[in-house]
Steps between C-alpha positions, in 0.01 A plus 500: 500500500192661651266720300537875546303623798246774542616740769150620596361147522805386696464784749134410550582132552776589747268731693220243525701179543848583630506825697325345799818300563778696325637853473717614210659831597865530601521448877137387514386282787462126477145378542386137489734482199832680450547845351561444127717803422810382314405132495558463122834323458522419872508148640183381671494526876745790525304815595656636819274489804243253363458150644488259206423129508797267488382370160491852359847585630647175364323512160781689325249672272618819333196720437457594136247484220476123473524410867251762619224400260544129577489582872188714468322220313540262796721615793461180705599283206794722406655516849429169666489502880749255643 
């Protein structure tokens, strides 16, 4: 189980490292990466209107605490391109 997070630090990290490619608000636009609203508990590759890689769609990953942190550590290792 992951350590408890720090909301302020997390918001800063998201703003500097993630927001260039992702939005998080309901109905937000996709950018280089998909909108992340509601992704927790959703299967990878399932956001409507976003063009995912075949490997991402076929991965079967359900986004949650363990899978997200492993993915963020090394996305290319976690979802291998076929």
